C-alpha positions in Angstrom: 40.5 -105.9 -55.9 37.4 -107.8 -58.2 38.8 -111.0 -56.7 38.7 -109.7 -53.4 35.8 -108.2 -53.3 33.8 -111.6 -54.7 35.4 -113.4 -52.0 34.3 -111.1 -49.3 30.7 -111.3 -51.1 30.7 -114.9 -51.3 31.9 -115.3 -47.5 28.9 -112.7 -46.7 26.4 -114.9 -48.8 27.6 -118.3 -46.9 28.0 -116.9 -43.3 24.3 -115.6 -44.1 23.3 -119.0 -44.9 25.0 -120.4 -42.1 23.2 -118.7 -39.9 19.7 -119.1 -41.6 20.5 -122.8 -41.7 21.3 -122.8 -37.5 18.4 -121.1 -36.6 16.0 -123.5 -39.0 17.8 -126.2 -37.4 17.2 -124.8 -34.0 13.4 -124.2 -34.9 13.1 -127.9 -36.2 15.1 -128.9 -33.0 12.4 -127.4 -30.8 9.1 -128.4 -32.8 10.3 -131.8 -32.6 10.4 -132.0 -29.0 7.7 -134.1 -27.2 7.3 -136.5 -24.3 4.7 -139.0 -22.8 3.0 -139.7 -19.8 1.1 -142.7 -18.4 -2.2 -142.7 -16.9 -3.9 -145.3 -14.8 -7.1 -147.1 -16.0 -9.4 -148.0 -13.0 -12.9 -150.2 -13.8 -14.9 -151.2 -10.9 -17.2 -154.0 -11.5 -20.5 -154.6 -8.7 -22.5 -157.2 -8.5 -25.8 -156.5 -10.0 -28.7 -156.1 -7.4 -31.4 -158.4 -7.7 -34.5 -158.6 -6.1 -36.9 -161.9 -5.5 -40.4 -162.3 -3.8 -40.4 -165.0 -1.5 -44.0 -164.6 -0.1 -47.2 -163.1 -0.8 -49.2 -160.9 1.0 -51.9 -162.6 2.6 -55.0 -161.1 4.5 -56.3 -164.2 5.4 -60.2 -164.7 6.0 -62.5 -161.5 6.6 -66.5 -161.0 6.3 -68.2 -158.6 4.2 -68.9 -155.2 5.3 -66.4 -155.6 8.1 -65.9 -151.5 9.0 -62.7 -151.8 10.7 -59.0 -151.2 9.6 -57.6 -154.6 8.6 -53.8 -155.6 8.4 -52.6 -158.1 6.4 -51.7 -161.1 8.4 -48.7 -162.1 6.4 -46.8 -159.3 4.8 -44.9 -159.8 1.5 -41.4 -160.9 1.9 -38.7 -160.2 -0.5 -34.9 -160.9 -0.6 -32.4 -158.8 -2.0 -28.5 -159.7 -3.6 -26.1 -157.9 -4.7 -22.7 -155.8 -3.7 -21.6 -156.3 -0.4 -21.6 -153.4 1.9 -23.8 -151.3 -0.6 -26.9 -149.5 0.1 -29.9 -149.6 -1.4 -33.7 -148.0 -1.9 -36.8 -149.7 -1.9 -39.6 -148.3 -4.1 -42.7 -149.7 -4.2 -46.1 -147.7 -4.9 -48.7 -146.3 -2.2 -51.3 -148.6 -3.1 -52.4 -151.8 -4.8 -56.2 -152.7 -6.1 -57.4 -156.1 -5.6 -60.1 -157.1 -7.6 -62.8 -160.5 -7.7 -62.2 -161.0 -11.3 -65.5 -159.0 -11.8 -66.3 -155.4 -11.2 -65.4 -155.3 -7.4 -62.2 -153.6 -5.8 -60.6 -153.1 -2.8 -57.9 -150.7 -2.6 -55.1 -151.7 -0.1 -52.4 -149.0 1.5 -48.7 -150.6 1.1 -45.6 -149.5 3.3 -42.1 -150.4 3.7 -38.9 -149.5 4.5 -37.2 -146.9 2.3 -33.7 -148.7 2.0 -31.3 -151.2 3.3 -28.0 -152.3 3.3 -26.5 -155.8 1.8 -24.4 -157.6 4.4 -22.5 -160.6 3.2 -24.4 -159.5 -0.1 -27.6 -160.2 0.7 -30.8 -158.5 2.6 -34.3 -158.5 3.3 -37.4 -156.4 3.4 -41.2 -156.8 4.0 -44.0 -155.1 2.7 -47.1 -154.7 4.8 -50.6 -154.0 3.7 -53.9 -152.2 5.3 -57.1 -152.6 3.9 -58.4 -148.8 5.2 -61.6 -148.7 7.9 -65.1 -149.0 6.3 -63.3 -150.7 2.7 -63.8 -154.2 3.1 -66.0 -155.1 -0.3 -69.6 -155.9 0.3 -69.4 -158.5 -2.2 -67.8 -162.3 -1.3 -65.0 -163.7 -3.2 -61.4 -164.1 -3.8 -59.9 -160.8 -4.5 -56.2 -160.8 -6.0 -53.9 -158.2 -6.8 -50.2 -157.8 -7.7 -47.5 -154.8 -7.2 -43.8 -154.4 -8.2 -41.1 -153.5 -5.7 -37.9 -152.1 -7.4 -34.5 -151.7 -5.6 -31.4 -150.1 -6.7 -28.3 -149.0 -5.5 -28.2 -145.7 -3.9 -24.3 -145.0 -5.0 
């Protein structure tokens, strides 16, 4: 009897160990489960936008004390290059001050289109200038100044 009882106890212990082993193996298989997926990567590189001043603004010759508004005879012209078909914005200051190299100045009002589109990768625009009525200086001389035009992609 002692032998049979020991046999049953051994079988019971082995049966429990086997069940435990199968349970752990199933758990290990679940923890080791994995999968993979590929992702596409895209990079779109655009031509950098660039602006060049082709011609400066010129008011020509005016006379001291001229009381009328005076428009520039030649507007400033600019060329833009960049990504074909893309739209861009133009930013300029509202005014530019011209100085005679001494203390005399005159303010010029500036205007330009607000935007453009690059056709074939290029475009151009002009900036008009106006000296307001009654603003022509009373001192003769050559008055000069500069302004900056900036272009930027809208997208």
